[in-house]
N, C-alpha and C positions, 0 to 999 in steps of 0.2 A: 435467451437464445438470440443471437444476432440475425440480421436480415439474410445473410448468406446461408446460414444453417437452416433458417425457416424456409428459404426457397428450395434448398436441397431436400428437406423433409417433405415439402409439398410435392415436389417432382416424384419422389419415391412413392409416396402415397397414391398419387394420380396414376403412376405406372402400374402399381399393384392392383389398384381398384379397377383399372381398365380391364384386366383379365378376370376379375371377379364376376362380371355380369353373367356368364353361363352357369356359374356355380351358386348364385345367390339363393336359389330354391332349396339347395341341399346343405349348405353349411353357413354358419354365421360369418360376417365380415371379419371379426376379430380372429377367428380360427383360420380363415383364409390368409389373412395378413401374417399370422404366426407361421403358417406353412411356407409362405413366400420368403419371409425374412429368415426363418429357420433354415429353409432350403438353401438360401444364399450363404448363410453363415456355415452351414454344414459342408457345402461344396468348397468354400474357402478353407475350412478346417482340413478336409480330406486332401485337397490339392496341396496345401502347405505341408501337411504331414508327409505326403508322398515325396515331395521335393526334398524336404528335410531328411527323411529316412534314406532315400536313395542317392541323393547328390551331396547334400551338406555333410551328413554324417558318413556317407558312403557305406552304410550298413555296418559300421564299426562300433565296438563298445566304447563308451565314453569313460575314460579312467580319470577320476578326480582325486586320485591318490588315497583318499579315505574311503571311497566307495566307487565301484564300477557300475555304470548304468548301461543296461542293454540298449541297443540303438532304437528299438521300437518304442521304448519308454522315454528315452531321451528326446526323440522326435516329438512325442506327445507333450513333454514338458517345455520344449522350445516354442511350439505352436500355441500352446494354451493361452498365454497372456494376450496374444493378438485377438484370438477368437472370443476370449472373455470380454474384452472391451467392445468389439463390434457387436457381439450378442446382446450385451446390456443396452447399448445405445439403440439398436434396432428394436428391442423389446420395449424400452421406455418411450421412445419417440415415434415409433411406427405402429407397433402392435397393440400394446396395452395403454393406450392414451387416456382412457377414462379413469385410471387409478388415481385416487385422492391421497395416496400415501406419499409422504415427502420423499424427494429424490435421494437424500442421504439414507433414509430407512430402506428404500428400495434397493440401493446399492448393497447395504449390509445383508438384506434378505437374499439378494441375488448371489452374493458371495457364499452364503450358507447353502443355497440350492445348488450352486456350482460345485461346492465341496462334495455334495452327494454325487454329482455327475462325475467328478474326478475319481472318487472312490469306485464308482461303477465302471468307469473307463479302465482304471487300473486292474480291477478284479477280472473283468471280462477279457481284456487284452492278455493278461497273464494266463488265464485259463485257456482261451482259444488258441494262443500261440504255443504255449509250453505243453499243455495237456491235450489240446485238440489237434495240434500239428498243422494249423492253418497258416497261410502266408500272412505276415503282419498287416498288409493293406486290406486284405479280405477280412481279417479279424477286426480291424478298425471300422470297416463298413457295417459289420454285424453289430458291433458294440454301439456304434452311433445310432442305429435304429432303436435299440433298447433305451438308450439314454435320452433320445428325443421324446419318447413317450413319457418317461419320468419327468423330464424338464417341462413339458407343456403343462402338465397338471400342477406341478409345484409353482410355476410362474403365474398361472392363471388364478389359482386359489390361495396363494400365499404371498409371493413376491410383489405382484402387481394387483392384488385383490382390489375389487371395487365394492362399494356398498350396494345393497340391493336396489336402492333408488337410482343409482348411476347406471346400473345395467338395464333397468326397466325403460329408461328414456331413450 
């Protein structure tokens, strides 16, 4: 990682850790950092989703000639690559920094865990919008809450797993 990236990483960690002080008795630093970086990435995801659904797609079906995609699913598919990248980078370099797993393996595991997130997103969005009758943005918020819990445990115990010695120190 270059000096610029290291400086940005250091600034982000200092910023997050500054707000950790009143919470240190209640939650581990890694969990707090996950909440902070995950909260940022989730906010980015929902904001981009809202903009994409309401303004870019203008709530219109995307007709690709071979398949038509509903606007709420199309918005999800457009936003996904952006938040996939930011989520991985934040998890790797800010949250789960003690992982001894090689970066390439982390990326593959992250892709697998995100595949589960995508499936959960799709199923819950379909269910909440089409069967639950909820507005797409509200459905996305609810879906995100469910997926965040799943994601934390998969990332902590699989994608960025640490050895018992690394977590004890």
